[in-house]
N, CA, C and O atoms as CSV, one atom per row, in Angstrom:
chain,resi,resn,atom,element,x,y,z
A,1,UNK,N,N,106.068,96.989,76.122
A,1,UNK,CA,C,106.374,97.831,77.261
A,1,UNK,C,C,105.560,97.317,78.448
A,1,UNK,O,O,104.351,97.115,78.338
A,2,UNK,N,N,106.224,97.109,79.575
A,2,UNK,CA,C,105.562,96.670,80.801
A,2,UNK,C,C,105.744,97.747,81.859
A,2,UNK,O,O,106.854,98.229,82.084
A,3,UNK,N,N,104.649,98.118,82.501
A,3,UNK,CA,C,104.698,99.040,83.639
A,3,UNK,C,C,104.279,98.244,84.857
A,3,UNK,O,O,103.194,97.663,84.883
A,4,UNK,N,N,105.130,98.215,85.863
A,4,UNK,CA,C,104.809,97.487,87.087
A,4,UNK,C,C,105.300,98.282,88.282
A,4,UNK,O,O,106.384,98.866,88.252
A,5,UNK,N,N,104.496,98.300,89.331
A,5,UNK,CA,C,104.904,98.972,90.563
A,5,UNK,C,C,105.605,97.961,91.449
A,5,UNK,O,O,105.057,96.905,91.765
A,6,UNK,N,N,106.810,98.292,91.843
A,6,UNK,CA,C,107.555,97.442,92.767
A,6,UNK,C,C,108.107,98.318,93.876
A,6,UNK,O,O,108.294,99.523,93.706
A,7,UNK,N,N,108.361,97.699,94.999
A,7,UNK,CA,C,108.958,98.404,96.124
A,7,UNK,C,C,110.349,98.873,95.688
A,7,UNK,O,O,111.112,98.090,95.123
A,8,UNK,N,N,110.683,100.131,95.941
A,8,UNK,CA,C,111.946,100.688,95.457
A,8,UNK,C,C,113.150,99.927,95.987
A,8,UNK,O,O,114.097,99.675,95.243
A,9,UNK,N,N,113.129,99.559,97.256
A,9,UNK,CA,C,114.248,98.809,97.828
A,9,UNK,C,C,114.400,97.451,97.183
A,9,UNK,O,O,115.518,97.001,96.931
A,10,UNK,N,N,113.281,96.794,96.913
A,10,UNK,CA,C,113.296,95.488,96.259
A,10,UNK,C,C,113.896,95.602,94.866
A,10,UNK,O,O,114.746,94.800,94.479
A,11,UNK,N,N,113.453,96.594,94.120
A,11,UNK,CA,C,113.958,96.784,92.755
A,11,UNK,C,C,115.458,97.059,92.771
A,11,UNK,O,O,116.201,96.471,91.985
A,12,UNK,N,N,115.907,97.937,93.648
A,12,UNK,CA,C,117.332,98.288,93.716
A,12,UNK,C,C,118.176,97.063,94.076
A,12,UNK,O,O,119.227,96.829,93.479
A,13,UNK,N,N,117.709,96.284,95.058
A,13,UNK,CA,C,118.451,95.092,95.469
A,13,UNK,C,C,118.495,94.066,94.337
A,13,UNK,O,O,119.533,93.457,94.074
A,14,UNK,N,N,117.351,93.885,93.670
A,14,UNK,CA,C,117.297,92.935,92.556
A,14,UNK,C,C,118.212,93.380,91.418
A,14,UNK,O,O,118.909,92.554,90.829
A,15,UNK,N,N,118.219,94.668,91.104
A,15,UNK,CA,C,119.072,95.170,90.023
A,15,UNK,C,C,120.549,94.942,90.337
A,15,UNK,O,O,121.328,94.613,89.442
A,16,UNK,N,N,120.940,95.111,91.596
A,16,UNK,CA,C,122.334,94.879,91.999
A,16,UNK,C,C,122.709,93.415,91.769
A,16,UNK,O,O,123.769,93.115,91.220
A,17,UNK,N,N,121.836,92.520,92.192
A,17,UNK,CA,C,122.086,91.083,92.014
A,17,UNK,C,C,122.121,90.734,90.538
A,17,UNK,O,O,122.996,89.988,90.096
A,18,UNK,N,N,121.176,91.267,89.769
A,18,UNK,CA,C,121.125,90.972,88.336
A,18,UNK,C,C,122.378,91.468,87.617
A,18,UNK,O,O,122.910,90.780,86.747
A,19,UNK,N,N,122.855,92.681,87.987
A,19,UNK,CA,C,124.089,93.208,87.379
A,19,UNK,C,C,125.259,92.261,87.625
A,19,UNK,O,O,126.090,92.044,86.743
A,20,UNK,N,N,125.316,91.692,88.848
A,20,UNK,CA,C,126.416,90.770,89.155
A,20,UNK,C,C,126.326,89.491,88.321
A,20,UNK,O,O,127.317,88.781,88.144
A,21,UNK,N,N,125.130,89.210,87.814
A,21,UNK,CA,C,124.931,88.043,86.931
A,21,UNK,C,C,125.062,88.422,85.457
A,21,UNK,O,O,124.929,87.572,84.576
A,22,UNK,N,N,125.323,89.698,85.196
A,22,UNK,CA,C,125.459,90.158,83.818
A,22,UNK,C,C,124.123,90.383,83.133
A,22,UNK,O,O,124.047,90.375,81.904
A,23,UNK,N,N,123.066,90.583,83.916
A,23,UNK,CA,C,121.732,90.785,83.357
A,23,UNK,C,C,121.192,92.159,83.717
A,23,UNK,O,O,121.469,92.688,84.793
A,24,UNK,N,N,120.424,92.726,82.807
A,24,UNK,CA,C,119.698,93.957,83.118
A,24,UNK,C,C,118.329,93.569,83.664
A,24,UNK,O,O,117.927,92.407,83.600
A,25,UNK,N,N,117.626,94.551,84.197
A,25,UNK,CA,C,116.269,94.317,84.696
A,25,UNK,C,C,115.392,93.799,83.552
A,25,UNK,O,O,114.604,92.873,83.744
A,26,UNK,N,N,115.532,94.400,82.359
A,26,UNK,CA,C,114.767,93.986,81.182
A,26,UNK,C,C,115.122,92.563,80.777
A,26,UNK,O,O,114.234,91.771,80.458
A,27,UNK,N,N,116.421,92.225,80.787
A,27,UNK,CA,C,116.840,90.855,80.468
A,27,UNK,C,C,116.169,89.852,81.411
A,27,UNK,O,O,115.684,88.805,80.981
A,28,UNK,N,N,116.150,90.188,82.695
A,28,UNK,CA,C,115.584,89.278,83.693
A,28,UNK,C,C,114.081,89.097,83.480
A,28,UNK,O,O,113.570,87.984,83.597
A,29,UNK,N,N,113.377,90.174,83.171
A,29,UNK,CA,C,111.935,90.075,82.924
A,29,UNK,C,C,111.678,89.214,81.687
A,29,UNK,O,O,110.792,88.359,81.699
A,30,UNK,N,N,112.446,89.436,80.626
A,30,UNK,CA,C,112.274,88.629,79.415
A,30,UNK,C,C,112.616,87.162,79.672
A,30,UNK,O,O,111.939,86.271,79.159
A,31,UNK,N,N,113.644,86.911,80.449
A,31,UNK,CA,C,114.016,85.539,80.815
A,31,UNK,C,C,112.869,84.880,81.582
A,31,UNK,O,O,112.487,83.748,81.287
A,32,UNK,N,N,112.332,85.588,82.556
A,32,UNK,CA,C,111.212,85.065,83.338
A,32,UNK,C,C,110.009,84.758,82.446
A,32,UNK,O,O,109.438,83.671,82.533
A,33,UNK,N,N,109.621,85.702,81.592
A,33,UNK,CA,C,108.449,85.501,80.741
A,33,UNK,C,C,108.659,84.356,79.750
A,33,UNK,O,O,107.724,83.609,79.463
A,34,UNK,N,N,109.872,84.214,79.227
A,34,UNK,CA,C,110.154,83.078,78.332
A,34,UNK,C,C,110.038,81.757,79.084
A,34,UNK,O,O,109.529,80.782,78.531
A,35,UNK,N,N,110.494,81.702,80.318
A,35,UNK,CA,C,110.368,80.488,81.126
A,35,UNK,C,C,108.894,80.175,81.411
A,35,UNK,O,O,108.494,79.011,81.373
A,36,UNK,N,N,108.092,81.193,81.693
A,36,UNK,CA,C,106.653,80.997,81.910
A,36,UNK,C,C,106.032,80.394,80.651
A,36,UNK,O,O,105.253,79.444,80.728
A,37,UNK,N,N,106.382,80.952,79.496
A,37,UNK,CA,C,105.839,80.439,78.233
A,37,UNK,C,C,106.264,78.993,78.004
A,37,UNK,O,O,105.440,78.160,77.626
A,38,UNK,N,N,107.545,78.684,78.229
A,38,UNK,CA,C,108.050,77.327,77.995
A,38,UNK,C,C,107.431,76.309,78.941
A,38,UNK,O,O,107.103,75.197,78.529
A,39,UNK,N,N,107.269,76.681,80.203
A,39,UNK,CA,C,106.765,75.740,81.215
A,39,UNK,C,C,105.249,75.768,81.344
A,39,UNK,O,O,104.655,74.938,82.032
A,40,UNK,N,N,104.626,76.751,80.663
A,40,UNK,CA,C,103.169,76.917,80.753
A,40,UNK,C,C,102.736,77.146,82.210
A,40,UNK,O,O,101.686,76.667,82.639
A,41,UNK,N,N,103.544,77.869,82.940
A,41,UNK,CA,C,103.279,78.173,84.347
A,41,UNK,C,C,104.498,78.849,84.934
A,41,UNK,O,O,105.431,79.202,84.212
A,42,UNK,N,N,104.490,79.030,86.246
A,42,UNK,CA,C,105.647,79.638,86.893
A,42,UNK,C,C,106.840,78.689,86.833
A,42,UNK,O,O,106.673,77.479,86.990
A,43,UNK,N,N,108.041,79.222,86.609
A,43,UNK,CA,C,109.224,78.364,86.480
A,43,UNK,C,C,109.840,77.945,87.819
A,43,UNK,O,O,110.972,77.463,87.857
A,44,UNK,N,N,109.113,78.123,88.891
A,44,UNK,CA,C,109.593,77.739,90.223
A,44,UNK,C,C,108.374,77.470,91.091
A,44,UNK,O,O,107.291,77.993,90.830
A,45,UNK,N,N,108.551,76.651,92.125
A,45,UNK,CA,C,107.411,76.386,93.010
A,45,UNK,C,C,107.074,77.618,93.846
A,45,UNK,O,O,107.967,78.338,94.293
A,46,UNK,N,N,105.800,77.851,94.049
A,46,UNK,CA,C,105.345,78.952,94.885
A,46,UNK,C,C,104.659,78.334,96.094
A,46,UNK,O,O,103.604,77.709,95.981
A,47,UNK,N,N,105.271,78.519,97.238
A,47,UNK,CA,C,104.727,77.946,98.454
A,47,UNK,C,C,105.108,78.816,99.638
A,47,UNK,O,O,106.071,79.580,99.575
A,48,UNK,N,N,104.362,78.701,100.697
A,48,UNK,CA,C,104.663,79.427,101.917
A,48,UNK,C,C,105.433,78.477,102.821
A,48,UNK,O,O,104.918,77.423,103.192
A,49,UNK,N,N,106.662,78.837,103.181
A,49,UNK,CA,C,107.422,77.951,104.067
A,49,UNK,C,C,106.771,77.898,105.446
A,49,UNK,O,O,106.042,78.813,105.830
A,50,UNK,N,N,107.034,76.830,106.185
A,50,UNK,CA,C,106.464,76.703,107.523
A,50,UNK,C,C,107.024,77.752,108.473
A,50,UNK,O,O,106.327,78.209,109.380
A,51,UNK,N,N,108.285,78.137,108.267
A,51,UNK,CA,C,108.892,79.137,109.135
A,51,UNK,C,C,109.992,79.878,108.386
A,51,UNK,O,O,110.502,79.407,107.370
A,52,UNK,N,N,110.341,81.039,108.908
A,52,UNK,CA,C,111.448,81.835,108.373
A,52,UNK,C,C,112.229,82.403,109.542
A,52,UNK,O,O,111.720,82.492,110.659
A,53,UNK,N,N,113.471,82.787,109.277
A,53,UNK,CA,C,114.293,83.426,110.307
A,53,UNK,C,C,114.277,84.924,110.043
A,53,UNK,O,O,114.538,85.371,108.926
A,54,UNK,N,N,113.968,85.693,111.081
A,54,UNK,CA,C,113.894,87.152,110.957
A,54,UNK,C,C,114.936,87.805,111.861
A,54,UNK,O,O,115.140,87.386,113.000
A,55,UNK,N,N,115.590,88.834,111.335
A,55,UNK,CA,C,116.512,89.611,112.151
A,55,UNK,C,C,116.120,91.086,112.134
A,55,UNK,O,O,116.754,91.923,112.776
A,56,UNK,N,N,115.052,91.382,111.378
A,56,UNK,CA,C,114.614,92.765,111.229
A,56,UNK,C,C,113.119,92.766,110.968
A,56,UNK,O,O,112.600,91.897,110.267
A,57,UNK,N,N,112.432,93.746,111.536
A,57,UNK,CA,C,111.006,93.930,111.295
A,57,UNK,C,C,110.827,95.331,110.729
A,57,UNK,O,O,111.276,96.308,111.327
A,58,UNK,N,N,110.168,95.431,109.568
A,58,UNK,CA,C,109.920,96.730,108.962
A,58,UNK,C,C,108.460,97.106,109.170
A,58,UNK,O,O,107.555,96.307,108.932
A,59,UNK,N,N,108.252,98.331,109.615
A,59,UNK,CA,C,106.901,98.839,109.842
A,59,UNK,C,C,106.881,100.272,109.325
A,59,UNK,O,O,107.465,101.170,109.930
A,60,UNK,N,N,106.207,100.473,108.207
A,60,UNK,CA,C,106.219,101.800,107.588
A,60,UNK,C,C,107.639,102.155,107.180
A,60,UNK,O,O,108.294,101.394,106.467
A,61,UNK,N,N,108.112,103.305,107.628
A,61,UNK,CA,C,109.464,103.754,107.290
A,61,UNK,C,C,110.483,103.392,108.362
A,61,UNK,O,O,111.638,103.811,108.287
A,62,UNK,N,N,110.063,102.613,109.365
A,62,UNK,CA,C,110.966,102.267,110.462
A,62,UNK,C,C,111.425,100.824,110.340
A,62,UNK,O,O,110.662,99.937,109.958
A,63,UNK,N,N,112.696,100.613,110.675
A,63,UNK,CA,C,113.280,99.277,110.691
A,63,UNK,C,C,113.702,98.950,112.111
A,63,UNK,O,O,114.464,99.694,112.729
A,64,UNK,N,N,113.203,97.836,112.625
A,64,UNK,CA,C,113.530,97.385,113.969
A,64,UNK,C,C,114.508,96.221,113.848
A,64,UNK,O,O,114.130,95.128,113.428
A,65,UNK,N,N,115.762,96.457,114.215
A,65,UNK,CA,C,116.787,95.421,114.143
A,65,UNK,C,C,116.759,94.637,115.449
A,65,UNK,O,O,116.857,95.216,116.530
A,66,UNK,N,N,116.624,93.319,115.346
A,66,UNK,CA,C,116.521,92.486,116.530
A,66,UNK,C,C,117.894,92.198,117.122
A,66,UNK,O,O,118.897,92.173,116.408
A,67,UNK,N,N,117.928,91.983,118.428
A,67,UNK,CA,C,119.178,91.652,119.124
A,67,UNK,C,C,119.735,90.336,118.618
A,67,UNK,O,O,120.949,90.174,118.491
A,68,UNK,N,N,118.848,89.398,118.331
A,68,UNK,CA,C,119.259,88.123,117.738
A,68,UNK,C,C,118.133,87.676,116.818
A,68,UNK,O,O,116.974,88.037,117.021
A,69,UNK,N,N,118.475,86.901,115.822
A,69,UNK,CA,C,117.478,86.400,114.882
A,69,UNK,C,C,116.535,85.434,115.577
A,69,UNK,O,O,116.930,84.701,116.484
A,70,UNK,N,N,115.285,85.444,115.137
A,70,UNK,CA,C,114.287,84.531,115.689
A,70,UNK,C,C,113.618,83.769,114.547
A,70,UNK,O,O,113.432,84.302,113.453
A,71,UNK,N,N,113.263,82.521,114.817
A,71,UNK,CA,C,112.526,81.718,113.832
A,71,UNK,C,C,111.042,81.907,114.112
A,71,UNK,O,O,110.572,81.633,115.216
A,72,UNK,N,N,110.303,82.379,113.101
A,72,UNK,CA,C,108.868,82.592,113.251
A,72,UNK,C,C,108.102,81.648,112.332
A,72,UNK,O,O,108.548,81.331,111.229
A,73,UNK,N,N,106.947,81.207,112.805
A,73,UNK,CA,C,106.089,80.350,111.988
A,73,UNK,C,C,105.264,81.235,111.071
A,73,UNK,O,O,104.902,82.358,111.420
A,74,UNK,N,N,104.973,80.702,109.884
A,74,UNK,CA,C,104.158,81.433,108.919
A,74,UNK,C,C,102.851,80.696,108.701
A,74,UNK,O,O,102.788,79.469,108.785
A,75,UNK,N,N,101.816,81.458,108.423
A,75,UNK,CA,C,100.524,80.890,108.092
A,75,UNK,C,C,99.730,81.899,107.294
A,75,UNK,O,O,100.150,83.042,107.116
A,76,UNK,N,N,98.593,81.471,106.821
A,76,UNK,CA,C,97.709,82.357,106.069
A,76,UNK,C,C,96.336,82.320,106.725
A,76,UNK,O,O,95.778,81.249,106.961
A,77,UNK,N,N,95.805,83.486,107.011
A,77,UNK,CA,C,94.448,83.613,107.529
A,77,UNK,C,C,93.689,84.495,106.561
A,77,UNK,O,O,93.926,85.700,106.485
A,78,UNK,N,N,92.767,83.882,105.813
A,78,UNK,CA,C,92.080,84.614,104.741
A,78,UNK,C,C,93.097,84.936,103.671
A,78,UNK,O,O,93.690,84.028,103.089
A,79,UNK,N,N,93.308,86.209,103.402
A,79,UNK,CA,C,94.311,86.614,102.415
A,79,UNK,C,C,95.495,87.306,103.078
A,79,UNK,O,O,96.255,88.015,102.418
A,80,UNK,N,N,95.652,87.097,104.394
A,80,UNK,CA,C,96.706,87.770,105.152
A,80,UNK,C,C,97.780,86.771,105.576
A,80,UNK,O,O,97.472,85.708,106.114
A,81,UNK,N,N,99.031,87.118,105.332
A,81,UNK,CA,C,100.152,86.313,105.789
A,81,UNK,C,C,100.390,86.624,107.264
A,81,UNK,O,O,100.530,87.787,107.640
A,82,UNK,N,N,100.437,85.590,108.095
A,82,UNK,CA,C,100.549,85.769,109.543
A,82,UNK,C,C,101.887,85.210,110.022
A,82,UNK,O,O,102.253,84.081,109.696
A,83,UNK,N,N,102.613,86.019,110.801
A,83,UNK,CA,C,103.855,85.595,111.428
A,83,UNK,C,C,103.543,85.285,112.888
A,83,UNK,O,O,102.835,86.043,113.551
A,84,UNK,N,N,104.070,84.174,113.384
A,84,UNK,CA,C,103.802,83.793,114.765
A,84,UNK,C,C,105.103,83.426,115.462
A,84,UNK,O,O,105.902,82.644,114.947
A,85,UNK,N,N,105.303,84.004,116.642
A,85,UNK,CA,C,106.474,83.703,117.460
A,85,UNK,C,C,105.976,83.354,118.855
A,85,UNK,O,O,105.860,84.233,119.709
A,86,UNK,N,N,105.678,82.073,119.096
A,86,UNK,CA,C,105.047,81.648,120.357
A,86,UNK,C,C,105.727,82.111,121.641
A,86,UNK,O,O,105.016,82.397,122.604
A,87,UNK,N,N,107.069,82.205,121.723
A,87,UNK,CA,C,107.668,82.631,123.001
A,87,UNK,C,C,107.216,84.006,123.491
A,87,UNK,O,O,107.318,84.295,124.683
A,88,UNK,N,N,106.716,84.861,122.589
A,88,UNK,CA,C,106.255,86.179,123.033
A,88,UNK,C,C,104.961,86.077,123.830
A,88,UNK,O,O,104.756,86.823,124.787
A,89,UNK,N,N,104.105,85.171,123.444
A,89,UNK,CA,C,102.801,85.071,124.112
A,89,UNK,C,C,101.972,86.314,123.831
A,89,UNK,O,O,102.523,87.370,123.522
A,90,UNK,N,N,100.673,86.200,123.933
A,90,UNK,CA,C,99.807,87.358,123.714
A,90,UNK,C,C,98.762,87.368,124.821
A,90,UNK,O,O,97.860,86.530,124.846
A,91,UNK,N,N,98.894,88.323,125.734
A,91,UNK,CA,C,97.885,88.502,126.775
A,91,UNK,C,C,97.089,89.761,126.469
A,91,UNK,O,O,95.858,89.749,126.484
A,92,UNK,N,N,97.792,90.831,126.196
A,92,UNK,CA,C,97.144,92.083,125.813
A,92,UNK,C,C,98.150,92.879,124.989
A,92,UNK,O,O,99.336,92.550,124.952
A,93,UNK,N,N,97.673,93.912,124.340
A,93,UNK,CA,C,98.518,94.685,123.422
A,93,UNK,C,C,99.723,95.296,124.127
A,93,UNK,O,O,100.818,95.320,123.566
A,94,UNK,N,N,99.538,95.788,125.342
A,94,UNK,CA,C,100.632,96.445,126.064
A,94,UNK,C,C,101.762,95.460,126.369
A,94,UNK,O,O,102.933,95.775,126.155
A,95,UNK,N,N,101.415,94.263,126.871
A,95,UNK,CA,C,102.463,93.283,127.195
A,95,UNK,C,C,103.117,92.755,125.927
A,95,UNK,O,O,104.311,92.457,125.922
A,96,UNK,N,N,102.331,92.635,124.832
A,96,UNK,CA,C,102.911,92.194,123.563
A,96,UNK,C,C,103.930,93.220,123.079
A,96,UNK,O,O,105.023,92.852,122.648
A,97,UNK,N,N,103.580,94.511,123.146
A,97,UNK,CA,C,104.502,95.565,122.716
A,97,UNK,C,C,105.778,95.528,123.556
A,97,UNK,O,O,106.881,95.638,123.019
A,98,UNK,N,N,105.631,95.375,124.853
A,98,UNK,CA,C,106.794,95.329,125.745
A,98,UNK,C,C,107.700,94.151,125.388
A,98,UNK,O,O,108.922,94.298,125.342
A,99,UNK,N,N,107.107,92.988,125.136
A,99,UNK,CA,C,107.909,91.817,124.769
A,99,UNK,C,C,108.572,91.984,123.406
A,99,UNK,O,O,109.730,91.608,123.222
A,100,UNK,N,N,107.836,92.548,122.457
A,100,UNK,CA,C,108.437,92.797,121.140
A,100,UNK,C,C,109.627,93.740,121.262
A,100,UNK,O,O,110.683,93.488,120.681
A,101,UNK,N,N,109.460,94.826,122.016
A,101,UNK,CA,C,110.547,95.795,122.165
A,101,UNK,C,C,111.754,95.191,122.885
A,101,UNK,O,O,112.882,95.648,122.699
A,102,UNK,N,N,111.519,94.164,123.707
A,102,UNK,CA,C,112.654,93.516,124.395
A,102,UNK,C,C,113.550,92.785,123.402
A,102,UNK,O,O,114.702,92.486,123.716
A,103,UNK,N,N,113.038,92.495,122.211
A,103,UNK,CA,C,113.835,91.817,121.189
A,103,UNK,C,C,114.639,92.787,120.326
A,103,UNK,O,O,115.579,92.384,119.642
A,104,UNK,N,N,114.265,94.066,120.360
A,104,UNK,CA,C,114.834,95.059,119.436
A,104,UNK,C,C,116.179,95.560,119.927
A,104,UNK,O,O,116.343,95.908,121.096
A,105,UNK,N,N,117.147,95.590,119.004
A,105,UNK,CA,C,118.484,96.109,119.289
A,105,UNK,C,C,118.538,97.602,118.980
A,105,UNK,O,O,119.032,98.396,119.780
A,106,UNK,N,N,118.012,97.978,117.783
A,106,UNK,CA,C,118.013,99.380,117.393
A,106,UNK,C,C,116.920,99.625,116.349
A,106,UNK,O,O,116.417,98.688,115.728
A,107,UNK,N,N,116.563,100.897,116.166
A,107,UNK,CA,C,115.533,101.296,115.206
A,107,UNK,C,C,116.136,102.357,114.292
A,107,UNK,O,O,116.818,103.271,114.753
A,108,UNK,N,N,115.880,102.228,112.998
A,108,UNK,CA,C,116.350,103.220,112.016
A,108,UNK,C,C,115.189,103.679,111.164
A,108,UNK,O,O,114.269,102.910,110.886
A,109,UNK,N,N,115.231,104.933,110.748
A,109,UNK,CA,C,114.249,105.448,109.794
A,109,UNK,C,C,114.747,105.129,108.398
A,109,UNK,O,O,115.925,105.317,108.096
A,110,UNK,N,N,113.850,104.643,107.544
A,110,UNK,CA,C,114.239,104.276,106.162
A,110,UNK,C,C,114.342,105.497,105.289
A,110,UNK,O,O,114.655,105.384,104.104
């Protein structure tokens, strides 16, 4: 028996995808663990990509949908994943907030 805390949205989305593959959540976990045992490590590379495309920013229970997708650079500072979008620039918190909001199309409560 495995008990693991996962984000509810992540679990629901993963279960939908797994069902379309004919797998249950338990099947997928067992498949993953068998691959770890066979490969003596993770069965896929784990790396931080240099950049990702974002069309939505989630903050707490709010979702900010962007007017258009933006490519952001990724990095790690200490143990924190950092997203960087140079065109916004950072002078002070107020101007950063104003520029961020200029990218937002709509906001929804989760």
